C-alpha angles and dihedrals in degrees: 000000000000090000091052091048091051090050091052091049090051092051092049090049091051093051094048091046093048095048092051098031087214111120088137129034109246108255132216114288110279123224100234103164129035106129101164101046114214093003097057116133132163139197137189119003136195137161143210124205094286109018142055119217125203135172116232116221132249094004094055091221112164105222127195117206111198133201092277090053092250112150117214127181105233097182143324111256120231092226137358111277108245098200140015117325131195126217132177129175092348096310127099157165124228140164120240108183143351108272093021129103122257115260126230123205109203095188093277113034140033109235129188111234097226103142095088095262089121130017124254105271124258136141092264110116093240088060099047125087106231126221099248093085119131139189133230108186109308093340122094124201116203142154151200121205086268105050147004116230142182131201143169090203093237091126140333088269089062088070103099126186111230100177140004129206115267097233142008088237121081127024095300118213105013104181143348133216129178146202124189091275103025148055112203116194141170122235116196122201120179116249095008138071126309103239129208115205136184130215115203104222092206099051103016090231116150121215132177114246099182142357096148102139123048128209096035130122103221151333114250108254111266131217136248116228127167088354093302129109122231124192139152136228114268114287098242129126089257089069096056112120093012103053116144143190113213130201120211115197124222088260092051101259110148122209135168109258097179137359121203105206100172103118092220096051138073135174113253103184146340106233105176149321139243132182086264096055151311111287116225141160119237123193127209129204092269091063094252119139120219122200113220140178113219124204131154091359095305125114114211115198116237094192105033089248090273135096104211092090142067096270128102120290142198107324123102108179093142138263147243120244116211129176094301107345140070120218116197144165120244138153119283106257109295127066097197093060099021097154095128125070129207140199110241135184133196137183089200096270130097092236090050095053110102140169108231098186140334141179146124117318090246090069106019131030143144121221112215099328089173135107088239094067114071114203102027102087144016135193136212109194101308095337118100136199122197142159118255149105125293117178113306093346113092131197093006135146109260122200123200119194108227093212105042096020089223113156125222128188114218129204126229100083124218110257107198140056124260094033111256098217112143130175126222131173091271103041153315117287129196139171109241144156112276114243099209101051141027090251118140100235146347136184114251128191132206106201120233096169099101090107089067089062094065112126101233125239090214116235094203091078101120095277098072136023119204121187151210101018117198092037132188097189124353131029117202120207120189130179119215091202118089116243092359111170107209135166117218129204131178117202130186123230090272092059095253116144108241099172140009133179144137124267101237126183087005093287139087131175116202121199108222095175093105093048120096118241112272145076124323134173125231114208119191119188118189129207091268093057096255113145127203124187133200132181112236124197118210111202 
């Protein structure tokens, strides 16, 4: 009996730990790389799914810092990169000078990209690699305002153009989001419609998702949640009374998620999503902005539609979606005198919408706490880290506990602009001023790897068989119980749901080919509510 009770306690502990991803309290940032003592200096940074890359000055060594915090010199660069660079699995592309070709490092040699695969570098937007690049395995997808590319870095000829802007007028390709099977991007042409397009990552085919309203400049960038893309019609007067939020599935199927039919209202922006609903901002004809949570076609107000209260008002800069919360910036209570901004959080319910802190920008501010700005925030489960101001401490790392919503200001302070915060599977890394010396800079890490410490409730217990593990492509899941109705989820080490499905006919085959190498967690919930968890390694 005692043995059975202990087993039940262990299972309950696992489930609680996995849902919160908080087996350990997140510690102070740790100085993990400062090789030259008081003379340390760093330049450009980037990251892939597992590693952080930084350039040492003045030696120009390109250093990779892996999940175990081991720093390895990958190569010595020929010249200091003058703009954003991309690296993945020890290979990379970087610009060296205006008027010169980009260079590619294939793991052995530095090669000028002169065959037309990339433009000659300049500060024009169609010549700069933007920060919304992403990696799937050894392949990196990236863009300028002119084209979208992919490469595995094996040679310049491996750089393949996937899409090109529609016209030389307008800003071209404005932004890029992705699911496991899609790239969704916005193509802007002056005087005509803003167009949303989709690239199928399997076939390379390009289809138009939306060009429903002419004469507009752009759609607000949408969000990806549970491997689906949510966006709204452009926020112009023409959309009032017929303003929609659309959902685009991973396979590219577009459906109406919500339709705002009030003739005096339109949807301004989708800023995030929680299990309780998609979070959006709706404007009325007075210019007020109402925060709402939308589920099953119903919009629930998160600020009563009024501004004489302590709920969020009138700003819609965007938000950050974590495991089950959305953090966002909005004005502090009143619209008439809305000079102060505040950090808010919601779980998608009115009761769960809270102001964490607010105040004038001279004493409190958030820098780019928005999914559109890579490098200014990171999340661990429902906890977030971002760069901002908090009281008398400026340009500091701020930590918000996703359970208590207590806020803590961390020293060290970030030392470069834009902020060089990047997230990998094991943590959030940032260049900051060391606290113990007068050194210029050091690399600090905020660990997010507590999920890997979960004691597993093994799936291979007679009820389910999971193989192969580790896997490089497919994962097979089989139930040994006849007619068992089970739901299956796969989460990454940050607690984000990467895949969900039902176990039908006792078998399920999951394609891991679009997942980056690393650690994932398989959660199987049976019809009686029992949950079993197993750690899966993708090679």
